[in-house]
C-alpha positions in Angstrom: -38.3 -13.6 38.2 -36.5 -11.7 40.7 -33.6 -13.3 43.6 -32.8 -11.7 46.3 -29.7 -10.1 46.8 -28.7 -12.9 49.1 -29.5 -15.7 46.3 -27.7 -13.6 44.1 -24.1 -13.4 46.7 -25.4 -17.5 46.6 -25.0 -18.3 42.9 -21.8 -16.1 42.8 -19.9 -17.9 45.1 -21.4 -21.4 44.0 -20.2 -20.3 40.9 -16.8 -18.7 41.9 -16.2 -21.9 43.2 -17.3 -24.6 40.4 -14.6 -22.0 38.2 -11.9 -22.5 40.9 -12.1 -26.2 40.4 -12.1 -26.3 37.0 -9.3 -24.2 37.0 -7.4 -26.8 39.4 -7.7 -29.6 36.6 -4.8 -30.3 35.0 -4.8 -30.1 30.6 -5.5 -33.5 30.7 -8.2 -33.7 32.9 -10.1 -31.1 30.8 -9.0 -32.7 27.4 -10.3 -36.1 29.2 -13.6 -34.6 30.2 -14.2 -32.0 27.6 -12.9 -34.2 24.0 -12.8 -37.8 25.1 -15.6 -40.5 24.2 -16.5 -42.1 26.8 -16.9 -45.4 25.7 -13.9 -45.3 23.8 -12.0 -44.8 27.2 -13.9 -47.9 28.9 -13.1 -49.9 25.3 -8.9 -48.4 26.0 -9.6 -49.5 29.4 -10.5 -53.1 28.4 -7.8 -53.7 25.7 -5.4 -52.6 28.1 -6.0 -54.4 30.8 -6.4 -57.5 28.8 -3.1 -56.8 27.4 -1.3 -56.4 30.9 -2.7 -59.5 31.6 -2.0 -61.2 29.0 1.8 -60.5 29.2 1.7 -61.4 32.6 0.3 -65.0 32.7 3.0 -65.1 29.7 6.0 -63.7 31.7 4.7 -66.1 34.5 4.6 -69.1 32.3 8.5 -68.0 31.1 9.5 -68.4 34.7 9.4 -65.0 36.0 8.7 -64.1 39.3 5.6 -61.5 40.2 7.2 -58.1 40.6 9.9 -58.0 37.9 7.4 -59.8 35.4 5.0 -56.4 36.3 8.4 -53.9 35.1 9.1 -56.2 32.0 5.6 -55.8 31.4 5.2 -51.7 32.4 7.6 -51.0 30.5 6.7 -53.1 26.9 3.5 -51.3 27.9 4.7 -47.6 28.0 6.9 -48.6 24.8 3.9 -49.5 23.2 2.0 -46.1 24.1 5.3 -44.0 23.5 5.5 -45.3 19.8 1.8 -44.4 19.1 2.0 -41.2 20.4 4.8 -41.0 18.6 3.5 -41.5 15.3 0.9 -39.1 16.0 3.3 -36.3 16.1 2.6 -33.5 13.4 
């Protein structure tokens, strides 16, 4: 199949655009797109949401105002994640 110069130029332009978009991605975005299992990411999202909502309810029952509960709960989630990341280091 032959392609015209015009088609070739269009293909090259599209590829350059695609590569530029890929190059502007952060390393984290590339890792998520290339290496992470979608179902596992969805499971993690559901789990983190459940942990957050459960902790927010418990904080409210403990008498914390919403803004204070939010800060305390997020700090707890951050600590859990950071501790797990420390365990993963080689």
